[in-house]
C-alpha positions as CSV (number, residue, x, y, z in Angstrom):
1,M,-90.5,19.8,10.4
2,G,-87.5,21.4,11.7
3,F,-85.0,19.4,9.6
4,F,-86.6,19.4,6.4
5,Q,-87.2,23.4,6.7
6,Y,-83.4,23.2,7.3
7,L,-82.7,21.3,3.9
8,K,-85.0,23.5,2.3
9,D,-83.1,26.9,4.0
10,T,-79.8,25.3,3.0
11,R,-80.6,24.8,-0.6
12,G,-82.3,28.0,-1.0
13,E,-78.3,29.7,0.3
14,L,-76.6,27.1,-2.0
15,R,-77.8,29.1,-5.0
16,H,-76.7,31.9,-3.8
17,V,-73.2,30.8,-3.6
18,A,-70.7,32.0,-6.7
19,W,-69.6,29.2,-7.8
20,P,-66.4,28.8,-9.8
21,T,-65.8,27.5,-13.1
22,Q,-64.5,24.8,-14.5
23,F,-61.2,26.6,-15.6
24,Q,-60.9,28.3,-12.3
25,T,-61.4,25.1,-10.6
26,I,-58.3,23.6,-12.6
27,V,-56.0,26.5,-12.2
28,Y,-56.2,26.7,-8.3
29,T,-55.9,23.2,-8.4
30,V,-52.6,23.0,-10.2
31,I,-51.4,25.8,-7.6
32,V,-52.3,24.4,-4.8
33,V,-50.4,20.8,-5.6
34,L,-47.7,23.3,-7.0
35,L,-47.3,25.5,-3.8
36,S,-48.0,21.9,-2.1
37,F,-44.4,20.9,-4.3
38,F,-42.3,23.3,-3.6
39,I,-43.1,24.0,0.2
40,A,-42.1,20.6,0.5
41,L,-38.8,20.4,-1.4
42,Y,-37.8,23.9,0.5
43,L,-38.5,22.0,3.9
44,G,-36.7,18.9,2.7
45,F,-33.8,20.9,2.0
46,F,-33.8,22.5,5.6
47,D,-34.1,19.3,6.8
48,F,-31.4,17.8,4.9
49,I,-28.9,20.7,5.8
50,F,-29.7,20.6,9.4
51,T,-29.7,16.8,9.4
52,T,-26.1,17.0,7.5
53,G,-25.1,19.4,10.0
54,L,-25.4,18.1,13.3
55,R,-24.1,14.8,11.8
56,N,-21.3,16.5,11.1
57,V,-21.0,18.1,14.7
58,V,-21.3,14.9,16.7
59,E,-19.2,12.9,14.4
60,A,-16.3,15.9,15.1
61,L,-16.6,14.9,19.3
62,P,-13.8,13.2,20.8
63,P,-14.9,9.7,21.2
64,K,-15.9,8.9,25.0
65,S,-12.4,7.3,26.7
66,A,-12.1,4.7,29.6
67,A,-11.0,8.1,31.9
68,S,-14.4,9.3,31.6
69,P,-16.7,10.9,34.8
70,L,-19.0,8.1,36.3
71,T,-22.0,7.7,35.5
72,V,-24.9,6.5,37.1
73,S,-24.8,3.2,36.0
74,D,-21.1,2.8,37.1
75,V,-21.9,3.8,41.1
76,Q,-22.9,1.0,43.0
77,I,-25.5,1.4,46.0
78,S,-25.2,-0.2,49.1
79,T,-28.5,-1.9,50.5
80,S,-26.9,-1.8,54.3
81,T,-28.6,-0.1,57.4
82,P,-27.0,3.6,57.5
83,V,-25.3,4.2,60.4
84,S,-26.5,7.0,63.2
85,T,-24.0,9.8,63.4
86,T,-25.8,10.9,66.4
87,T,-24.0,10.8,69.7
88,T,-25.9,10.2,73.2
89,P,-24.9,12.1,76.5
């Protein structure tokens, strides 16, 4: 009867718990909600600042010109057989 003994012991331990009053529960809930709200505002503010700053930096960069360096997509790859550079005596 291990399971039933476990339930009995658990119930006995729960009697020793100092449960908060209804007023304390309400106050702690309000504190958690307010802190969550202010942290969300704080993080949202910095997200806005960094996003706006990054957007301004990207917009200030010069536009890509036609004389830009080659990219991988600009290079054509040859599929012909390579020529050997070794010489035979």
